[in-house]
N, C-alpha and C positions, 0 to 999 in steps of 0.2 A: 834590628831595624823593625820598626812597627809601622804598619800602614795606617795613616791617619784616617779615622772614620767617625761616624756619628750613629746614634741609634736609628733604626729603621722605623719611621712613624707608621708604616703600613703593616708591620708584622714583626716577626722575630728576626734576629740578626742585626747586622750593622751595614751601613752604606759608606763607600769610600768618599773622602773629601777631595774632590778634584782640584780645588783651588789652593791646595797646599804647595809649599815651595818645591817639593820634589818634582812635581809636574810643571809648575809655572816657570821655575828657573831652568830646569833641564831642557824643556821644550823651547821656551822663548829665547834663552841665551845660547845654549850649546847646540841644540839640534838645528836651529835656524842658521847658525854660523857654519856648521858643517854642510848643510844643504846649500847655502849660498856659494860656498867655495866650489862644491861639486857642479853647481849650475854654471859658474864661470868657466870651468874646465870641460864642460860638455859631458859630464859623467851622469848617467841616469841613476835615479835614486827612488825606485818604486816603493820599496819597503819603508824608507824614511818618509816619503811623501804620505803614505798611509798613516804612519804614526803621527805626523804633524797635523794631518786633516782630522784625526781622532782627537788630538789634544786641543786644537783650536775650536772644535765643536763643543767640547766640554768647558772650555775656559771663556767662551764668547769672544774669541779673538780671531783675527784674520791675518795670516802671514802669506799663505799660498792662495793664489787666485789664478785660474786658468793655467795651472801647471807651472807657474813661476812665482818667485818671491816678489810679490808686488801688492800684497794685501794692505789694507788700511792701517794695520798695526805694525808694519815693518819697522818703523822708526824706533820701536821699543826694543828691538833685537840688536845683536852684535853681528848680524850678517853683513858682508861687505856692501851689499846693495843699499843698506840703510845709511851708508856713508858715501853714497854716490859712486861706488865702484862697480862697473858693469863689464869688465873684461879681465881675463887672466893677467894681461900685461899691466893694466892699471892696478890690480891687486899687488903684484910683485913690486911695482914702483912705490906704491903707498907703504908697503911693509919696509922696503929698503930705506925710505925717507922718514920712517917713524910716524907716519900720519895715520896708519891703521894698525892698532895694537889690540887684537881681539881678546880682551880680558874683561873681567867684571868691572862695571862702571864704579 
C-alpha cells in the first residue's frame, strides 16, 4: 500500500493527498455509517468523532455538527440519518423491509 502524495513545494519530502479515495470513501461512506448507527443506539464514539472531524476539515466537508450527524454534507453518506432514519427502531424496520441497505451506491 502506497500513501498517495505530491512533492512538497516548500522544501524536501512529500505531502499526503488528503482528497484520495482512501480518505474520502472510508470516512464519507464507512465511518459515517458506523457513527450514525452508534448515534441511534446511544453509544458514545469520541475517538471516531475526532477522526471524522479531522477528515471533514481536510476534505472541506461537514458531516458532524454540534456532536451529531447533521452537517450539510450528510446526504453524501450512507449514514442512516441521510435516509431519514432517526431511531434504532426505525433502523431495524428499514433494514427488515429492505429500504436501508448500507452498501456502496
